[in-house]
N, C-alpha and C positions, 0 to 999 in steps of 0.2 A: 504494500500500500504506500502511495506517495505520502510525503509529509503534509502537515496542515497548510503551510504557506503555498506549496505547489498546487494543492487541490483548490485552495481559495483563489489563486490566480487563474486557474483553468475555469472555475465556476464564474468568476467575474467576466472573463472573455466571452463565455457562452451566454451569460445573462445580460451583459451590456453595461453594467456599472457596479461599483463597490458600494455596499451598504451594510448596515448592521444585520439585516436579514440574511445576507450571504454568509456572514460569519456564523450566525446561529445555525443556519442550514448545514454548513460543512461540519460543524462540531456535533450537531444532532445526528447526522448521517454516520460519522465515525463512531459515535457512541452506540447507535443502533446496531451497526454491523458487529461491533465488539460484543454486545450483549447477546446476540443470537448466534455467535460463533462463526461468523464469516469474516474473511479478511479483505479480499480483493475481488469484488463482484464486477467491477467495471472492466469490460473487455475480456472476461474469462468465463469458463464454463460454470463458475459458481453463480452467475447471474440467474441460472435456471432454478436455483434454490430460493430465490428471493422475491417477495412481494412487499411493497411499501404502500401503505394507505396514508395519504396526506389529507389534512382537514382544512386547508386554506389555499387560495390561489394567490399567493404573494411570493416575494423574493426567495424566501427560505426553500420553497418547493423546487425552484430551479436548481438551487445548490444541492439539495438532496438527490435530485435526479442526476446531476452531474457526477457527484461523488460515487453513487452506487451503480449508476448505469441503467436504472429502471426508467421505463418509458411507457407512455400510454399505448403506443403502437405495438409494443411487445407484450402488453397486458400485464406487466409487472408493476406498473404504477397505477394505483387506484385513487380517484379523487372523491372525497366525501365533503360536500360543501357545508361544513359546520362553522366556519368563521373562527376557528381556533388554531393558533400556531402550534400544531401538534402533528406527529407522524407515528405510525405503528409499523414496526419492522417485523416481518414474519419469515422464519426459516422453514421452507416447505418440507425439507428433509426431516427435521426434528420436531416441527410444530411449535418450536419456541417462538414467543412473540412478546414484544415490549412496546408500550406506548410511551412516547416521550413528549412532554408538554413544556414549552418555553414559559418560564415564570414571568408574571408581570412585575414582581418585586425586583427582578434583575435590572429593570430600567432605573429605579431609584438607587439600587446598589452600585450602578456604574459610576456614581460620583466618588465612591470610596476607592475604586480601582483606577480611575483616571481623573483625579481632581483637577488636573491642568487642562482638561478639555474645554475648549472655548465655547462649544455649543453641544447640545444633546447628541447630535449625529456623530461628531468626532469623538466625544466621550464614550459613546456606546461602541463605536468601531474598535477603540483601544481596549476598553474594559471586557468586551465579550470574548476577546482573544485570550485573555488571561484569567478570567473569572473561573473559580472552581465549578465543576459540573454540577455540584450539589446546589449551588445558588442559581445557576442558569436554567436548570431543568428539574422537572418532577417526573419520575419514572415509575411506571406500573407494569408488572408482568400481567399479561392478558391472554385470553384465548380468542382466536378468530376462526369462525366457521366460514370457510370459503366455498361457495357453491361451485360445483363442477363447471358450470357455464362461465365462471369468472376466472378460471385457471388459464395460465399462458398456454400457447400452442394453437393449432388450427381449431376452428369452430366445428364442433360436432352437433351443434344445435342450430337448426335453420327451419323457418316456417314462414308462410305467407299470410299477410293481412287478409282477413275475410272480406274486407270492404274495398280496398284499393289494389290489392295484390302485391304490394311491395314486400320484398323478402326481408325478414327480421332475423338477426343472428343472436346467439348467446342468451336465449330466453329473456329478451328484453321486451317481449310483447305485453300488451294489456289484455287481460281476460275479463270480458264483460258479458254476463248473461249467456254463457256458453259460446261466445264469439271470440275469435282471436283478432285483435286490432293493433295497428301501429299507434304510436302516441298521437299523431295528427288526427287519425280517424276517431280515437277515443276522446279527443278534446283536451289532452294533457300535454301537448307539445309546448316547447318554449317559444314557438313562433306562430304567427297567424298567416295563413295563405292569402295572397292577394290575386295573383294571376300567373298562369303558366306561360313561360317564354319559349317560343319556338326558335330552335337553333338551325 
């Protein structure tokens, strides 16, 4: 595994800027991998043993993805929109899983670790690199029931919407009164259809 500064630099390149969230994400990913007994998942066959659930779509998520190598397209990164700076690391081989939450108290504690910081941003950048993990994070051992349809690898689950015929994969259909529907036909889509465009 690369050292912290090398991983942070790579994460910053991929994400586009350096921020406290990048520091938190890199440290969270390193801790998560250590807790579940994996060392170097990025670019190795160990990636097949890992699923990470992230609970926020902020900077730390990009850092976690960079350090671990998990990606939405590989089905090894799962997004749960809870609005919490947290991630759960799951070792698929051992079923060990740990949820790590960034503490809100670390913001205030950053003053003690970087009193010379001229503003909150620079103070947090410095402090989060050196702050003890026990102050930066709260860790819980958890269990995660991962449905077969959410596992990495090719989709074995495919079905068509009874209304529009679109193919749905990975058991993401909506079942309503015995009918199989896509989210648009069930009225639960994130978008509203306006008009079909001919190409």
